[in-house]
C-alpha positions as CSV (number, residue, x, y, z in Angstrom):
1,M,237.9,115.4,38.7
2,R,238.4,115.6,42.4
3,V,236.2,114.1,45.1
4,A,235.8,115.7,48.5
5,I,234.6,113.3,51.2
6,S,233.2,114.2,54.6
7,E,233.9,112.3,57.8
8,P,231.5,109.4,58.2
9,R,228.5,109.8,60.4
10,P,226.8,106.8,62.2
11,V,223.2,106.1,61.2
12,V,222.6,102.6,62.8
13,P,223.4,102.4,65.6
14,G,222.6,106.1,65.7
15,P,219.7,108.4,65.0
16,A,217.8,105.9,62.7
17,A,217.7,103.3,65.5
18,V,214.7,104.9,67.0
19,D,212.9,103.7,70.1
20,G,210.7,100.7,69.5
21,L,212.8,99.2,66.8
22,E,214.8,96.0,67.4
23,V,218.3,96.6,66.2
24,L,220.6,93.5,66.3
25,A,224.3,93.1,65.8
26,A,224.5,92.9,61.9
27,N,223.0,95.9,60.1
28,N,223.8,95.7,56.4
29,N,221.7,95.4,53.3
30,L,220.0,98.8,52.9
31,D,218.4,101.3,50.6
32,V,217.5,105.0,50.7
33,C,214.9,106.9,48.7
34,E,213.4,110.4,48.8
35,H,209.7,110.5,48.2
36,D,207.0,113.1,48.9
37,G,209.2,115.3,51.0
38,R,210.6,112.5,53.2
39,R,213.8,110.4,53.1
40,H,213.1,106.7,53.6
41,L,215.7,104.2,54.8
42,A,215.2,100.4,54.9
43,W,217.8,98.0,56.3
44,R,218.3,94.4,57.3
45,T,219.1,93.8,61.0
46,A,220.0,90.3,62.2
47,P,222.2,88.5,64.7
48,I,224.7,87.8,62.0
49,H,225.5,88.6,58.3
50,F,224.4,85.1,57.3
51,A,220.9,83.7,57.0
52,S,218.8,83.8,60.1
53,A,215.2,83.3,61.0
54,A,215.5,86.4,63.3
55,A,216.4,88.7,60.4
56,R,214.0,91.6,59.7
57,L,213.8,94.8,57.7
58,N,213.3,98.0,59.5
59,V,211.9,101.0,57.6
60,V,212.2,104.6,58.9
61,S,211.7,108.0,57.4
62,S,212.9,111.6,58.0
63,D,211.5,115.0,57.1
64,D,214.8,116.8,57.9
65,E,217.2,115.1,55.5
66,G,218.2,112.4,58.0
67,T,218.8,114.4,61.1
68,T,215.9,112.7,62.9
69,W,214.0,109.6,62.0
70,A,210.6,108.1,62.7
71,A,209.7,104.3,62.6
72,E,207.4,103.2,59.8
73,T,207.3,99.4,59.7
74,T,209.2,96.3,60.4
75,I,209.1,93.2,58.1
76,A,209.7,89.9,59.9
77,L,208.7,86.7,58.1
78,G,210.4,84.0,60.2
79,R,213.1,83.6,57.6
80,D,215.9,85.7,56.2
81,V,215.0,88.9,54.4
82,R,217.4,90.9,52.2
83,E,217.9,93.4,49.4
84,P,215.4,96.1,50.4
85,R,214.8,98.2,47.3
86,F,212.6,101.3,47.0
87,L,210.9,102.5,43.8
88,S,209.3,105.9,43.8
89,W,207.2,106.1,40.7
90,N,204.0,108.0,39.6
91,G,203.5,109.3,43.1
92,R,203.7,105.9,44.7
93,L,206.4,104.3,46.9
94,F,207.1,100.6,46.7
95,L,209.6,98.5,48.7
96,Y,210.9,95.3,47.2
97,F,212.9,92.6,49.0
98,F,213.5,88.9,48.7
99,T,213.4,86.0,51.2
100,L,215.9,83.2,51.9
101,G,216.1,80.2,54.2
102,T,217.2,80.1,57.8
103,T,220.4,77.9,57.6
104,W,223.4,80.3,58.0
105,Y,225.8,78.3,55.7
106,R,223.3,78.0,52.8
107,F,222.3,80.5,50.2
108,E,218.7,79.6,49.5
109,P,216.9,82.4,47.5
110,D,213.2,82.2,47.7
111,R,210.9,84.9,46.2
112,V,210.8,88.6,45.6
113,F,208.1,90.5,47.7
114,V,206.6,93.9,47.5
115,T,205.0,96.3,50.0
116,E,203.6,99.7,49.2
117,R,203.3,102.8,51.4
118,T,199.7,104.1,51.5
119,R,197.8,106.6,53.6
120,D,197.2,103.8,56.1
121,G,200.8,102.7,56.3
122,W,202.7,99.9,54.5
123,T,200.7,97.1,53.0
124,D,201.3,93.4,53.9
125,P,204.1,92.0,51.8
126,E,203.0,90.0,48.7
127,P,205.2,87.7,46.6
128,I,205.7,88.9,43.0
129,S,208.1,86.2,41.6
130,D,208.5,82.4,41.5
131,P,211.1,80.9,43.8
132,G,214.8,81.3,42.9
133,V,214.6,85.0,41.9
134,V,216.9,87.7,43.4
135,E,216.1,91.3,42.6
136,W,218.9,93.8,42.6
137,R,217.7,97.4,41.8
138,P,214.6,98.9,40.2
139,R,215.2,102.0,38.1
140,I,213.2,104.4,36.1
141,L,214.9,104.3,32.6
142,G,213.4,106.5,29.9
143,G,210.3,106.9,32.1
144,V,209.8,103.2,32.3
145,P,210.3,101.1,35.5
146,V,213.0,98.4,34.9
147,M,214.2,95.9,37.5
148,S,217.3,93.8,37.2
149,V,216.9,90.3,38.6
150,Y,219.1,87.2,38.5
151,L,218.3,83.5,38.6
152,G,220.2,80.4,39.3
153,A,222.1,81.7,42.3
154,E,221.0,78.8,44.5
155,T,224.0,76.8,43.2
156,T,226.6,79.6,43.3
157,Y,228.0,78.6,46.7
158,S,227.6,74.9,46.2
159,T,230.2,72.3,45.1
160,H,228.6,72.3,41.6
161,P,227.9,75.9,40.7
162,E,226.0,76.6,37.5
163,P,225.9,79.8,35.4
164,T,223.5,82.4,36.6
165,R,221.5,84.7,34.2
166,V,220.3,88.3,34.5
167,E,216.9,89.3,33.3
168,L,215.3,92.8,33.0
169,W,211.7,93.1,34.0
170,T,209.1,95.9,33.8
171,T,205.7,96.7,35.2
172,D,202.6,98.7,34.6
173,D,201.4,98.8,38.3
174,G,204.5,98.2,40.5
175,R,203.2,94.7,41.4
176,A,202.9,92.5,38.3
177,W,206.4,92.3,36.7
178,R,207.2,90.7,33.4
179,P,210.2,90.5,31.1
180,L,211.1,93.8,29.4
181,D,211.5,91.9,26.1
182,P,209.6,88.6,26.2
183,D,211.3,87.3,23.1
184,H,214.7,88.0,24.6
185,P,214.4,87.9,28.4
186,V,218.1,87.1,29.3
187,A,220.2,90.2,29.2
188,H,223.4,88.6,30.5
189,L,224.7,85.1,31.1
190,G,226.9,84.6,34.2
191,G,226.0,87.9,35.9
192,T,224.3,88.4,39.2
193,E,224.0,91.9,40.9
194,T,223.4,94.3,38.0
195,D,222.9,98.0,38.0
196,I,222.0,100.2,35.0
197,V,221.9,103.9,34.2
198,E,221.0,105.9,31.1
199,A,224.1,106.7,29.1
200,P,225.0,110.2,28.0
201,G,223.7,110.5,24.4
202,G,221.3,107.6,24.8
203,G,221.2,103.9,25.6
204,W,222.2,102.2,28.8
205,V,225.4,101.5,30.8
206,A,225.4,98.5,33.1
207,V,227.8,96.8,35.5
208,T,227.3,93.1,36.6
209,R,229.1,91.0,39.1
210,M,230.3,87.5,38.0
211,E,231.2,84.8,40.5
212,G,231.6,81.8,38.1
213,P,231.6,79.3,36.7
214,H,230.8,81.3,33.5
215,G,233.5,83.9,34.2
216,W,234.8,85.6,37.3
217,G,235.0,89.3,38.0
218,S,232.7,91.8,36.4
219,D,231.3,92.8,33.0
220,V,230.8,96.5,32.1
221,C,228.2,96.7,29.3
222,R,226.8,99.3,26.9
223,A,223.6,99.2,24.9
224,D,223.2,101.9,22.4
225,V,219.5,101.2,22.3
226,A,217.6,100.6,25.5
227,G,216.6,97.0,26.0
228,T,218.0,93.5,26.5
229,R,219.7,93.1,23.1
230,D,222.9,94.0,21.5
231,W,225.0,94.8,24.6
232,R,228.7,95.6,24.0
233,T,230.7,94.1,26.9
234,R,234.1,94.6,28.5
235,H,235.3,92.1,31.1
236,Y,237.3,92.9,34.2
237,S,239.0,90.5,36.6
238,N,237.9,92.8,39.5
239,K,234.6,91.8,41.1
240,L,232.6,95.0,41.5
241,D,230.3,93.8,44.3
242,S,227.0,95.6,45.1
243,P,227.2,98.0,42.1
244,L,225.5,101.4,42.4
245,L,225.7,103.4,39.2
246,F,224.8,107.1,39.1
247,R,225.2,110.1,36.7
248,D,226.9,113.3,37.6
249,G,226.4,115.4,34.4
250,D,227.9,113.3,31.6
251,D,230.1,111.3,34.0
252,V,229.0,107.8,34.9
253,L,230.1,107.0,38.5
254,L,230.1,103.7,40.4
255,V,230.2,102.8,44.1
256,A,231.2,99.1,44.6
257,R,233.2,96.9,46.9
258,R,236.8,96.2,45.9
259,Q,239.3,93.5,46.7
260,V,242.4,94.8,48.5
261,P,245.2,92.3,47.6
262,F,246.1,90.9,44.1
263,G,245.8,94.3,42.6
264,G,242.1,94.1,43.2
265,R,241.6,91.0,41.0
266,Y,239.1,88.4,41.8
267,D,239.9,86.3,38.8
268,L,243.5,85.3,39.4
269,G,244.0,84.0,35.8
270,W,244.2,80.3,36.7
271,S,243.6,77.7,34.0
272,R,243.1,74.9,36.6
273,P,241.2,73.3,38.2
274,Q,238.0,73.1,36.2
275,P,235.6,76.0,36.5
276,P,233.3,74.6,39.3
277,A,236.3,73.9,41.6
278,R,238.0,77.1,40.5
279,T,234.8,79.0,41.5
280,R,235.0,77.5,45.0
281,L,238.7,78.4,45.4
282,Y,238.2,82.0,44.3
283,Q,235.3,82.3,46.7
284,L,237.5,81.0,49.6
285,I,240.3,83.4,48.8
286,Y,237.9,86.3,48.5
287,W,236.3,85.5,51.9
288,A,239.8,85.4,53.5
289,T,241.0,88.8,52.3
290,P,240.2,92.5,53.2
291,K,237.8,94.7,51.3
292,R,237.0,98.4,50.8
293,T,234.1,100.4,49.5
294,A,235.3,102.5,46.6
295,L,234.2,105.1,44.1
296,W,234.9,104.6,40.4
297,R,234.4,106.4,37.1
298,V,233.1,104.4,34.1
299,D,233.7,105.7,30.6
300,P,230.4,105.1,28.7
301,D,232.2,104.8,25.4
302,T,235.3,102.8,26.0
303,L,233.9,101.1,29.2
304,D,237.1,101.8,31.0
305,V,236.7,101.7,34.8
306,V,239.1,103.9,36.9
307,Q,239.1,104.0,40.7
308,L,238.8,107.5,42.0
309,C,239.0,107.0,45.8
310,D,238.1,104.8,48.7
311,L,235.1,105.5,50.9
312,P,235.0,104.7,54.6
313,G,234.0,101.0,54.4
314,R,236.1,98.0,55.4
315,G,235.8,94.5,56.7
316,D,232.2,93.4,55.9
317,C,231.1,96.4,53.9
318,C,229.4,97.8,50.8
319,F,225.7,97.8,50.0
320,P,225.5,101.5,49.0
321,A,222.5,103.8,48.5
322,L,222.7,107.4,47.4
323,V,220.8,110.7,47.7
324,A,221.6,113.4,45.1
325,R,221.6,116.9,46.6
326,G,222.4,118.9,43.4
327,G,225.5,120.7,42.3
328,G,227.7,117.6,42.3
329,Q,226.8,116.9,46.0
330,Y,225.7,113.5,47.2
331,T,225.1,111.6,50.4
332,V,226.1,108.0,50.3
333,Y,224.7,105.5,52.8
334,D,226.6,102.2,53.3
335,Y,227.3,99.6,56.0
336,S,230.7,98.5,57.4
337,S,232.5,96.8,60.1
338,A,234.0,99.1,62.7
339,L,236.1,101.5,60.8
340,R,239.1,101.1,63.0
341,H,239.6,97.5,61.8
342,R,241.4,98.5,58.6
343,N,242.6,95.0,57.4
344,R,240.0,92.6,58.9
345,P,239.3,89.8,56.3
346,W,235.8,89.9,54.9
347,F,234.7,86.6,56.5
348,V,235.9,87.8,60.0
349,G,233.9,91.0,59.4
350,Q,230.8,88.9,58.5
351,L,231.0,87.4,62.0
352,M,231.2,90.7,63.8
353,P,228.8,93.6,64.3
354,T,228.2,96.0,61.4
355,G,226.6,99.4,61.3
356,I,225.3,101.9,58.8
357,Y,227.1,105.1,58.0
358,E,226.5,108.1,55.8
359,V,229.1,110.2,54.1
360,D,228.9,113.4,51.9
361,L,230.6,113.5,48.5
362,R,231.3,116.6,46.5
363,I,232.4,116.1,42.9
364,E,234.8,118.9,41.9
365,R,236.2,119.7,38.4
366,A,239.0,122.0,37.3
367,S,236.4,124.3,35.7
368,D,234.4,124.6,38.9
């Protein structure tokens, strides 16, 4: 397999930053979706990467595959807003996101919200979860909407972190979500950001990020039968942040952030100090080192993960979204610090301006 990558093209600042939208220095968490003949883009803009009362989500759309854009709505709730996620389902378009606090040095997850695009525009956001829930990505799996969420993250960056848990939810109307398996709601202990795709031949493949204290790095998982039970798991010391899984034929591919030093490892194999303190030390090391956005291939049977190439993201980077164009061609949207800053540490990048880019991928095989 060979991957051809185009030169990156700016989107924000750029053509999606249309007149009338407030675009601030940090432009990061984003999603893209094609629905009813239009391409929709939502992204967080704020003065800084960290929590801010001035944060907002801008939503724009395009009828010419992203050449020109039109403003649709802005969501500003007086507190931080993140993780915009589209779901195009049964002719309807939903946008999910979650709120946080306003103190920059605290991670205070609040609730997941939903808004829906109607003939009259986007509806007022409504909460769909209790406090403490973070959504990652809704998918249509086997014709059924499935959303991965994680709970317990309010302690992750504290001095006494506790294990997180991943749950899978489903819905009948896009608004009222419930556990996919009420008798077995927890799909993974210790994971956070989790993405899932259907595996070739049936079942699901998943990747989840783990930040401790119940393990560090990532788990790559396979369920032969769709659902929350009987996952086969392979652990990696690499932390595959912001996972985006997609299928190209029978190949399972992954876009995620990677660590540059230590051979890509997040878990450095220490046996001391105790897991809570080790979690804090690993976090500090990670913040102080450079990052890249990368493309990987995941073997759905062995669960091997092999890096194919880097994409043009560095510094503070990687919250990918993807549009499939057919024939092994894709457009990937991502955010990044200025691309000239090749080895800027992640934390430094989080303090500096970031923008959204798009890049075209073409998957080529020897038989093509």
